[in-house]
Structure formats: C-alpha cells, structure tokens
N, C-alpha and C positions, 0 to 999 in steps of 0.2 A: 504494500500500500504506500501511496505517496500523499503528501499534504495537498489539499485541494480546497479552493473556495467552495463552500457548500452551495452557493448560488449557481454554480456552473456544472452542467452535465458533461460537457466536452471542453478540455483544455489541451491545446497543442502549443508547444513552445520550442523555438529554434529548429523547426522542422526543415530538413534539407534532403533533397533526393537528386542524385546525379546518375547518368548513364554513360557508359564508355562506348564510343563509336570509333573503333580503330584506335588511333592515337589521340583522338579528340574527345574531351570530356564535355558532356552536355549537362548543363545545370537546369533541372526542371523546376525544382523548388528551392528557394534560398531563404533560410531563416524565417519561415512562416510562423506567425503567431495567430491563434484563433481561440476565442472563448465563446461558448454558447450556453445561454441560460436555459433553465428548465422551461419548457413550453414555448421557446423561441423558434421562429421560422427564419432561417438565414439562407439567402440565395447567393450562389457563387457564379459569376459570369466570366467570360473570357473567350478569346479566339480559339478556334480548333487547334489542338496540339499545345495549348498553353499549360497543361498539367492538371486540369480540373479533376479528371477521373483518377489520376495518380494520387492526388491529394485525398480523395475519398477512400481509396484503397489503403493509404497509410493510416487515416483516421480510424478505419474499421479493422485494422490489424491484418489486412489481406496482403500487405507488402511491408517491407522493412525499410525505415529511413536510414540514410547515411549518418544523420545526426539529429538530435532533438528528441522530444518525448511527446507521447499522447496519453492523456489521463482521461478515462471514461468512468464516471460515477466513483471517483476516488481511486481507481486502479490503473496503474501504468501498464498498458496492454503489451508493450513490446518486451517486458521483462518476464512474460509468461512463455511456456513452451507451446507448441502447436496444439496439443490436445487441450490444454487449459484455455488457450485463446478461442478455440472452436466452441467450447462449453460456455465461455464468457459471452461470445458474440450471440449465441442462441438465446441467452437470457437477457442481454442488455442492449442489443442493437438490432435494427431491422434494415433491410436493403430492398430498394426498388430500382429497377433498371429501365432503359428505353424499351427493351423487349422484355416482356413480363416474366419469362423463365418459370412459368407454371408447369407442373408435371402433366403432360398431355393425357396420360392414362388414368388420371384421378379426377374426380369431380371438384368443383369449386370448394365445396365443404371440406373434402379430404385435403385439398391443397392448403387451406387456411388452418386446419387442425394439425397439420404435420409438424410445425415447430413445437407445439405444445406436447405432442406425443414424444418427440425426440428429447424434450426436456424432462420427460418422465411422468407427465400428467396421465391420469386415467383416460380411457376412451370417452367416458361420459363427460368429464370435465373439459377435455379438449374439444369435444363436439359442441358443448354448450357455449364455450368461448368463441368458437368459430361461427356459430349461428348468430351470436350477438354482434360480431363484427360484420358479418355479411349483411345483416339487417341494417346496421349503421350506414353501410355504403349503398343501401337501397336495392339490394339484389337477392333478397331472401327467396324470391320465386325462381331464382336461377341457380340455387345452391347445389342442385343435383346435376347440373350441366357440366360437361367437360370443357376445357379451354377452347377447343375447336368449335364449340357450339355458341361461344360468346363473341360479342363484338370487341373491337380493339379497346374501346373505352371501358367496357365491362371487365375485360381481362386486367386492365390496369387498376381498376377499383378493387378487384379481388387480390391483386398483388399488394396493394396497400393494406388490405385487411390481413393478409398473411404476415406482412411485416410487423403488424401490431399484435400478433397473436400472443407473444410472451410478455406483453406489456413492457417493451424496451424503453430505456430512457431517451434514446435518440434513433431517428431513422435517417439513413443516407439515401437520397433519391438522385440518381444519375440520369438526367434527361428523361424523366418519366413521361413527359408529354411530347417528346421529340418525334415520335413515330405516328402522331395523331393529327387529324385535320384541326383547324383552328377552333371550331365550335366544340368538338369532342375534347380537345386539350383544355379549353376553358372550363368545361363541365368537370373534368377529372381534377383540375386544380381547385375548384369549388369544394369537391369532396375532400381533398387534402386539407383545406382550411377547416372544414367541419370536423374532421378527425382530430386535428391539432387542438381545437377548442374543447372537444369532448374529453379527450384522454390526456391533455396537458403534456403531450410528448413533444420533444424538440425535433425539428427537421432541419437537415442541411441539404439544400436543393441545388444541384448543378443544372443550369439551363442556358440555352441560347436566346430564350424569349425574354427580352428586356421588359416587355409589358407585364408578364407574370412576375418577374423579379421585383418590379415596383410595388407589388402588392404584398411583399414579404416584410417582416419586421426590420430587416437589415439586408443590404446588398453589398457584397464585396466583389471586387474585380481582380482576377489573377493576371498580372502583367509582369513579364520578365522574371517569373519565379516568385514574385511577392504579392501578397494580398493587400489591396488598397480599398478604402471606403469610397463609395460613390455618393454623389449628392442626390 
C-alpha cells in the first residue's frame, strides 16, 4: 500500500513510457501527472498516435511504465505480480473499448454477470447484479440476446454494464463511441453520464469527439507526451 489522498481514486505520478525503434528512442509519455476524484468524469483528447491508449493501459496495469507510479484506491498497481494485478483489476477497474469485446457465444446477461462470477460471486448474486445493471442501461428486454442480435449502441451499453459489474472505483473507456454514428454515440454517452451519476464511479474517457469531451467534468489534452488542461 502507498499513501494516497482519500479524495482520489486514481493517482498517476511521473509516468513515463518510451519505445525503442532501432537506435531511436520514442518518448510516448513524459512525466505524466493525473489525479481523478471519486465520481469524476475526465476526458483525454489528442491526435492519433499521441499515446492516449498507452496511457490507459498503464493506468489499468495492462502495461508497465519506464518510470513513475499508478495508485488505484490506495494500491500501487505496478508493485503487484501479474496474478495479483488481474485479481485487482477485476474488483477495482472496468474497461470499455471502441469495439465492445463481448463474448459472442453468451447472452447479454451472461456477459454482464461474468466479472462477478470470476470474482467468486454466486450465480444468483451475479445474475441479480447483472439484471440490475442491464435494467439501468434500458435493455432488460434484450438481456437474453447474444451480441450479434444487438445493435452497435446496445452492445456498447451492455459493455458499460459489464464494466460496472464488480462495482469498480474507476472505468477506463477507450473511444467507446468511436465506432458509432453521431446520434447513437450521443445516446451511448447519455447512458454513460446516467451510470456515473447513479453509481458514483469515476470514468477516464479517451475520445476524439471534442463535443463529448466538453460535457465531461474535466478535459485534458495529450500533446508531446504531456497532459495539458484545456479551456
């Protein structure tokens, strides 16, 4: 455990990430600082290839920084081994991507219940939690449908429900509306806002859509490896 301000769910300090391209060192992230409060929705914008997805992977313990630390709910995640990190992610973090990554052979209900089952919950408790979340995103009548039977917007709403299954402190959303038309993207974002308000979960949202970013609590722009506040 590391010291942490109790008001922050996520704290990243001095975060650096470089890649080697032959003899050339590419600096993707340089001394990044980021603090996210409980229930806060923070958007990160930036040009393609600026390192936004890399930053989310580091924050979620899916990649290892060259320097710096990430503290989630009081725990420095990169000091854990892989098994400990996987268990920690399951209980403390949620992930939503541009493509839903739902398991095609399972129903919406089974997909949402899966993280709870992996965390050791009973089938009854996992099912009840999944039904609650699916109802919250307005798709209770679609709970028995498989992903291939859902529209793009419905799949993303189920993906958000799944990300919230274990009541995580923070959800990382990487271009969750990037594969949707404007109207559907707007609808999905409205559901995201509703989920944040109901469950008081923090969200870190990577997006190219500046109009959506303007509706978040705070917008940061990743430029030349550094996070900058926008007006």
